One Martini backbone bead per residue (centre of mass of N, CA, C, O) as a GRO file, in nm:
protein
  105
    1LEU     BB    1   1.270  -0.662  -0.700
    2SER     BB    2   1.216  -0.361  -0.541
    3GLU     BB    3   1.461  -0.377  -0.292
    4LEU     BB    4   1.778  -0.330  -0.395
    5GLY     BB    5   1.930  -0.045  -0.320
    6GLY     BB    6   1.993   0.027  -0.603
    7PHE     BB    7   2.282  -0.023  -0.720
    8VAL     BB    8   2.406  -0.314  -0.858
    9GLN     BB    9   2.720  -0.481  -0.815
   10ASP     BB   10   2.609  -0.782  -0.744
   11LEU     BB   11   2.540  -1.132  -0.844
   12ALA     BB   12   2.396  -1.456  -0.716
   13PHE     BB   13   2.335  -1.789  -0.749
   14ASN     BB   14   2.252  -2.070  -0.649
   15TYR     BB   15   2.268  -2.394  -0.747
   16ASN     BB   16   1.928  -2.418  -0.778
   17GLY     BB   17   1.796  -2.107  -0.796
   18SER     BB   18   1.640  -2.010  -0.516
   19LEU     BB   19   1.879  -1.803  -0.471
   20LEU     BB   20   1.964  -1.448  -0.427
   21ALA     BB   21   2.253  -1.244  -0.440
   22THR     BB   22   2.314  -0.902  -0.330
   23SER     BB   23   2.498  -0.602  -0.410
   24SER     BB   24   2.497  -0.259  -0.308
   25LYS     BB   25   2.545   0.081  -0.283
   26ASP     BB   26   2.419   0.065   0.029
   27LYS     BB   27   2.598  -0.190   0.156
   28LYS     BB   28   2.402  -0.424   0.094
   29THR     BB   29   2.313  -0.756   0.166
   30ARG     BB   30   2.106  -0.980  -0.023
   31VAL     BB   31   1.858  -1.238   0.023
   32TRP     BB   32   1.666  -1.418  -0.212
   33ASP     BB   33   1.345  -1.537  -0.280
   34VAL     BB   34   1.250  -1.592  -0.601
   35ARG     BB   35   0.965  -1.732  -0.564
   36ALA     BB   36   0.860  -1.500  -0.348
   37ASN     BB   37   0.977  -1.210  -0.392
   38LYS     BB   38   1.194  -1.191  -0.135
   39ALA     BB   39   1.362  -1.092   0.139
   40ILE     BB   40   1.529  -1.288   0.392
   41CYS     BB   41   1.803  -1.106   0.404
   42THR     BB   42   1.990  -0.831   0.569
   43ASN     BB   43   2.324  -0.670   0.529
   44GLN     BB   44   2.622  -0.517   0.642
   45CYS     BB   45   2.922  -0.671   0.555
   46HIS     BB   46   3.062  -0.397   0.467
   47ASP     BB   47   3.217  -0.067   0.537
   48GLY     BB   48   3.315   0.016   0.279
   49ALA     BB   49   3.301   0.220  -0.025
   50LYS     BB   50   3.343  -0.011  -0.195
   51ALA     BB   51   3.292  -0.273  -0.363
   52SER     BB   52   3.095  -0.567  -0.346
   53LYS     BB   53   3.098  -0.926  -0.341
   54VAL     BB   54   2.926  -1.230  -0.454
   55LEU     BB   55   2.916  -1.593  -0.348
   56PHE     BB   56   2.845  -1.911  -0.409
   57LEU     BB   57   2.947  -2.243  -0.275
   58GLY     BB   58   2.794  -2.415  -0.452
   59ARG     BB   59   2.645  -2.677  -0.272
   60LYS     BB   60   2.682  -2.506  -0.052
   61GLU     BB   61   2.544  -2.326   0.234
   62GLN     BB   62   2.726  -2.066   0.117
   63LEU     BB   63   2.853  -1.731   0.154
   64LEU     BB   64   3.053  -1.498  -0.026
   65THR     BB   65   3.233  -1.202   0.073
   66VAL     BB   66   3.375  -0.905  -0.078
   67GLY     BB   67   3.575  -0.628   0.063
   68PHE     BB   68   3.581  -0.341   0.286
   69THR     BB   69   3.703  -0.149   0.510
   70ARG     BB   70   3.738   0.160   0.648
   71GLN     BB   71   4.068   0.119   0.595
   72SER     BB   72   4.095  -0.034   0.306
   73LYS     BB   73   4.067  -0.334   0.362
   74ARG     BB   74   4.073  -0.640   0.251
   75GLU     BB   75   3.791  -0.877   0.257
   76LEU     BB   76   3.652  -1.187   0.389
   77LYS     BB   77   3.327  -1.365   0.401
   78GLY     BB   78   3.127  -1.602   0.569
   79TRP     BB   79   2.789  -1.739   0.513
   80ASP     BB   80   2.466  -1.776   0.603
   81PRO     BB   81   2.207  -1.708   0.382
   82ARG     BB   82   1.977  -1.710   0.636
   83LYS     BB   83   2.219  -1.562   0.825
   84LEU     BB   84   2.365  -1.227   0.838
   85ASP     BB   85   2.469  -1.148   1.140
   86THR     BB   86   2.706  -1.380   1.134
   87PRO     BB   87   3.004  -1.484   1.058
   88LEU     BB   88   3.178  -1.776   0.997
   89PHE     BB   89   3.405  -1.599   0.850
   90HIS     BB   90   3.719  -1.394   0.879
   91LYS     BB   91   3.938  -1.204   0.639
   92GLU     BB   92   4.216  -1.023   0.624
   93LEU     BB   93   4.441  -0.933   0.373
   94ASP     BB   94   4.482  -0.620   0.261
   95GLN     BB   95   4.618  -0.306   0.116
   96SER     BB   96   4.420  -0.241  -0.163
   97ALA     BB   97   4.250  -0.099  -0.443
   98GLY     BB   98   4.146  -0.361  -0.546
   99VAL     BB   99   3.891  -0.555  -0.650
  100LEU     BB  100   3.762  -0.846  -0.576
  101MET     BB  101   3.721  -1.156  -0.777
  102PRO     BB  102   3.526  -1.413  -0.722
  103PHE     BB  103   3.584  -1.774  -0.740
  104TYR     BB  104   3.412  -2.099  -0.789
  105ASP     BB  105   3.487  -2.470  -0.846
   0.00000   0.00000   0.00000
């Protein structure tokens, strides 16, 4: 995984371990095919300057990212991990300084 985009802020494997999602300091979220050792898609999911986090939603083929807008509003977005160009859902939450730490059970 040579193209991580600098400092990795968060990473998560999907349920069966075939995909790895990373968020980096360059504001890009990348989904990697770990067996092929290449990024299958890359996108800037959040525009804010603070850290963003990634999480696969269990056995579902969905990826959740949390981050900030340019106006420092916290937001979450759902994605198809093989197609990061358009979010499946988007929700602005509030304007707070704390970074959200997502968990899924």
